[in-house]
N, C-alpha and C positions, 0 to 999 in steps of 0.2 A: 610681493612685489610691486613697490607705490612708486607710477608714473610722478617722474620729477613737474610739478609749475613751476617752469623758469622758462620767458621768452627766449629767453638764448639757447635754451636747448631743445628748442625747437612747438615749445606749448603756447599757445595765444593768452597773452595775458589777463587775468582775472578769473578766465573761467577754467573750472578746476571738473569741474564735473558734466557731463560726461568732455572728456578731455578732447581739444581741439591742438589736430598736430599743423603746423605750417615748417614751408621749406625743406632743407635736405631729410629731416626727421620725418617728415611726411612722407615723400618718396624710400627712405627705409623700412616703414613703419607698413608702408602698402606693399613693398617689394614680399617683405617676410612674412603677410599676412598669406601672399599669392603661395608662397612656395606650403606655409601649411595647406594649402588645399592640394598643390601638385604632386606633394611626396606621395598621397596615396595615387594616383594615377595607374593604370597599367603600363604595363615596357611596351606596349603595343603604341596607346596612346603618346608614353612620354618619348620615343623614336621618332613618331610622324610630326612632333613640335620641335623637336631637332631638327630636320632635316628640313621644316618649313622655314627656321631662322637661317639655318647654311644657305638658304636661298636668297634671304638678306645678304646674309655678310657679303658672300663669296664672290657677287658681278662687282662688288666693294673694292676687294683688297683684288681684284683682278684689274682692273683699273689703275689704282691709284700704287698698288705697291710694282716693279718690273721685275723685282726679284720674281716674287708669286705665280705675274703671267707667264715666264720664260718655263718655271714650272711646269705648269699646266700643259704648255707647249711642248714642254721634253715628254710628254705624259699624253700627249694626245688627245687631251678633254677640252672640254669650255665649262664655264662655272656653270650653266644646265646640268650640264651630265653629271660632273661631281657631286649637284645636290638631290643626287637620288642614291642608292645604299649601293649597287653594285657598282656604279662610277666613283663614287667614295669609294669603296675598298677597292679600285683599280691605279689610283692615285700611290705609288711608292711614300715611306713613312721619311722622314728627314733625321736627323738628330744635330746634335748643339752644333757642330761642325761648321751646316748648312746655313746657318745666321750668321757664323762667322766670319765664311770664307766669301758669302754672295755683297752683289753688291747694290746698293737700293734697295734693302729691303721693309723698311717701314713704307708706311703709307704716306702719299704728301698730303692727305687731306683726311678728316673724318669727319661727320656726318656731324652734322647741327645738333647741339644738347650733347654730344659727347666729350666736349671738352671742358677741362682741361688733359692735353697730354700728358702723362710724367710717364720717367723713365726709372728702372731696375735693374741693375746690375747685380747677377750671381754667380758663384764658383761654382755652387752647390756644394759638395763636398769633394767634385775635381779636380779643382785649380785651372779650369779653363773658364776662362769667363764668358758670360756673355748678356748681352745689351736686350732686353726687349721693352716696348713700350706699351700701356696699357691705359685706358682712358677714364673717365668719370664713372662710363657704365660697369665698366669690371670695377671701380673702386664699389661701387652702392651693390653689386652681386657680391663679391667678399665681402662686405658686411653683413650681408644678410643672410649671408649663411655662417656666419659668425651668429646672428640672434637664432639660427636656426640649431646650432650646436647646443648655445644656453636653453633654448626652449626642449632640446631632447632631455639636457642634464636638471630641468629643472632647476635653475641655480638661484641661489640667494644670492642677490645684488646688493643686498647691506655690509655682506663679509667683508672685510680685506682682501683683495687680492696682492699674492705676491707671484711675478713673473721671474723665473729664471731663465733666460736663451740665451744664446750670440747673436750680433753684436754686442756691447755694451758698454756703457761710458764710465760704467760705474756703479755703484749703490744711489739708488735717486726716489725717492718719494715725492707721490702724486694728491692730492682731496681726492679724486674721486677716480675711476676706473678709466676716465676719455670715450671716446667715439669708439663704437658706437652703443657703448652700453648706458653706455650718460646724458645722450640726446632723448633713452626714449622711458631710463629708470634714473632712480635715485640709488648710489652705491656709495657705498665703501671708500674708504682710503684705498692707494695704490703702492705695490711699490717692487726698485726694478735692480735686479740683481746679475752679477756677471756670472756666467756656468764657471769659470776658473778660481773662483773662490773653492776652498778645502770645504770637506763634506761635515766635517764640526762647524764652519764660521754659517755656513750656508743653514745647518736647524738651528743655531744660535738664535741668526737672526729671521729665520721665516719663525719661530716660536716667541721668539720678541715683538714681534709686527702683530700677532695675535691672528695670524694669517687664516683665513675660511675658505678660502679657491688660491690654488697653485694649480699654474702651470711653468711647466716644467721641460725640460732634453733630459729623454729618459737617459746617459748617463752620467746628469748631474743627480739626477733622482735618486742612482743608485748609490753616489755616494752617499745620498742625505738618508737610506735605509740601511746603510751600512751604520753611521753613524749610532741612529737612533738602536738601530740591534746591540752596538756595544755598548750605550748604556743602559740600555735596558728603558729606556723612552718612549714614548709617542709626542706628538707634533698635540696637543688635547683639542686645538682646534681647528684644526684641516678639517673640512667638511668634504672635500671636493678634489681630486686630483687630473689633471690632464697634463698628455703630453703631447708633444710635438716635433715636429724637424729630423726624428731618425726611426729605425723598427725599434719595437718594442720586444723584447724576450721573453719567451712563457716564464725563462729562471725572475725576469724585476717581477713581474704579475704578479707572482707565486710569492717573493720575499716582501711586494710590496701590503701586499692581502695580509701575511704573516705577522710583521712586523711593524705598519703602522692600521691593520686593521681596515681598510680604504682599496677598492678597485682602481684600476687606470679607465681611465674612458681617452683614448686616444682619434688623434685628426692625420691625416694624411695631406701633407701640402706641400708645393710649391711657388715659389715667383713667378717663374714663366705663365703660370696657368691658376693660383689662386686655391681653394681650395679644389680638390681633389675626391678623397672621400672624406664621412664621421663614419664611428664606431657605433651600429646600433646599442640603444640603449637595453634594448631585449635580446640580441640574439647575439651579440659581439661581432656578428659581419660586419666590413666594411661596407655603404653603404653608398655609393658613387653618387657625385652631383650633376645629374643629366639634366637640370635646369639652368646650367652652364658651360657643361664641358661637355665632349660624347668622347668617354674612354674606353679602349677597344685593349684586351690585353692578348698578345696576338703569338701561335705558334713562329718557330726561326722561319718556314715554307712562307708565312706574312697570313697565316689561315686560324677562325678567333680559339683561341684554347676552350676545350669542354671542361666541365666541372671540378676539382681537383688539378687541374691541368697546372704549373707553370710556367708563366710565357712572358714577355715584354709589354710594357706600359705605353702606349702611343696614347694623346692628349688630343685633341681639339676644341679650342677659345672659342665656342658659335656667338662670341659676343663683341671681340676685337677687332675692330678695325684698322684698329695703327702699325701691328706686328702680325703678317698670316703663321697663326701659330697652328699650322693643319695638317694633323696626323704627323703630332711630333713626337719621338720618340722619347720616355724621359730621360732613360738611362737605366729606369728602375724595374723591377721584376715581380706581379706580384700571382698567388693563387688564384685562379677565377672559383668562384660558386655560384649556386643554382637563386630563385629566390630565398627571402626570407621572410620567415614563421610570423614577423611581426606583422607586415600583412603592406609593409608601404609595398610601391612598385619601384623604386628606384635601385637600378641594379646594384650586386654585389659582386667586390670580391671576399674571400677567406683571409687574407692575411698580405702584406707585404712582406719582401721576402731577403730583397736587397739590391743591390747596385751589377751590371754588368759585372763590375773588376773585382764585386764577390765571388765569384765564379773563379772555383778553385782551377791549375791547369795541371792535366796529367801527362807525363812524358808520353805518350801516346798522342795529344794533339791537343785532343779532345776537352771541351771545361766542362762542369758539370757543379751542381752544388755541394761544399761541403757539407758533408755530412762529421758529422761533429760531437756524437752521439755522448760523449760524459761531459760535454759543458754546457748537455740543458737538464730541465730543473732536475728532472728523477736519477741524474744520470753519476759516475764516482768523482766528481768536484767535490759534490758535497762533502764526501768522504777525506778533500786537503783543506789546509788553509788558505785557501783561497781566493784573495778580497776580487780579484779587478782580470782580466784575461784577454788577450789580444795574436791572432795567429797571423803571421806576415808571410805571404812566399815571396821567397827573394830571389830565388833558383828553383829550376822545373823539377827540382826534387830536393829541396829542402826548406824547411819552415820554422821560421823565426814566432816563436812562442816567448810573446810576452807577457811577464806576472806580475800584480804586487799582491805577497802572500805574506800572514800575520808571523811568517816566522820560515827560514829557511827551509824549503824542502830537501830531503833525501835523493839518494839516490836511487831509494826504492818507489818514491814519490813521482822523481821523471823517470823511470824506468814504467812505472804503472800509466803515464799518459802515453807516452811514447808508444808501448804496445796497444794500448787503447785505441791512440790516435788514426794507427795505421791500418786496424783492423777495420775502424771505420768507415778509410777514406779507400779501402782498399788496394792499397800500395805502401808503398816500404818507403815512406817519403824518411828522408832524417830531418832530429828535431832539433833547433841549437834553442837554448833558453838563455832569455835575458830577464833579468831582474830588475821592480820600479820600487822608489820607495812611494809612500802615498798614495800617488794615481797615475795612470800609465798620460801621457803627452796626448795633450788635442789640438787634434789643428787650425787653427784661425777663425776657422767656419762654426768653431765650437762642438760641430757634430764629430760622431764617433761610431769607429764601425769594427767588428769582434771580428769579421777576418778579409784581409784584402792582400788581393792578386799583383805582386808588380811585376811577372812577370808573360 
């Protein structure tokens, strides 16, 4: 990994060694090096630093965001009280609708040096638009987390990079990877592809570009793996796969390992708060980015989940002075985990299991995680010619099973799915089968979910 010797990318002209980095690149490099050290702090030390930072953030938000001031008043809390663990836990979490319905959410000003302020507009995969303003400080933290991921994966920047994710403006090629990598390292060329391309075309373009590093949505990776499996070919120059934007199933991990000979490294991010978690290169657990966010996994009663329990993900951005992203429920659920054997003090979750709308609604009114049994990597679907599936609960007692298969399923095949699904879910749901050619339709976000509840 050779440093670029180019003043346009942060290097002082005429000095090659030791490198003298200036401007934004110097700020990024200093922050990235701090993160290299802070990841080894113990949980108590990290928690202490998080709340010290809250002590700097919360008074500003209370002064400059009228909506946040009202929220504190309704909870009977002051910024000082909220900057303690007990006071923090006493503030009820908010959801997306709070940002949509409240007036004067954004801060009227940000601290000097935090400019410029940009605005992210996201619908996630919910279709409910949300606007969040983020500062220059947020951007630097985001870029530093990108470099942390590269450090964990010992990325070879000289190899061509292909990114497959939505939204995309079609097929685009670039001379280098762009920031932050190109600020600090000599990089190979880069290419961007839209997720809507068929798997065979994605495979061909990735292969022809000589892609060594691939960043891709899991649903698009699945189509690439299917194309590779059908051809009996691997992507010979591909060395690393990183997934973003969606849940990664055990089945996809297994297929990618078997067909492409590579492990998936996953990142959990969101537009509202940046990098939430990165998958540990040693254990496979997801490390929460404690230097930028307080991430909680909570039970329905608001108490923290114990290891092995699944709860809702609630985040607090400890550097965003422009938007009060404080105890904000993302709509995701995760499984809590314990200390990672790698030795890093960063807290962990075992997996991100899905969004609230991925819960199945039982006729009793209860909502539970759907145990789909045979749809896992060792399940009975391996016996059937199914290439892609999705289950949508359209009525309280009806599940629509959407399938792409290499041949029409027989009545016996459909009965097998019915019997096993009813057994796994513990209820005699009716099943309605719908078949699609090539690939199941994607929403405009380009993100795919294997189970959706519409009731």
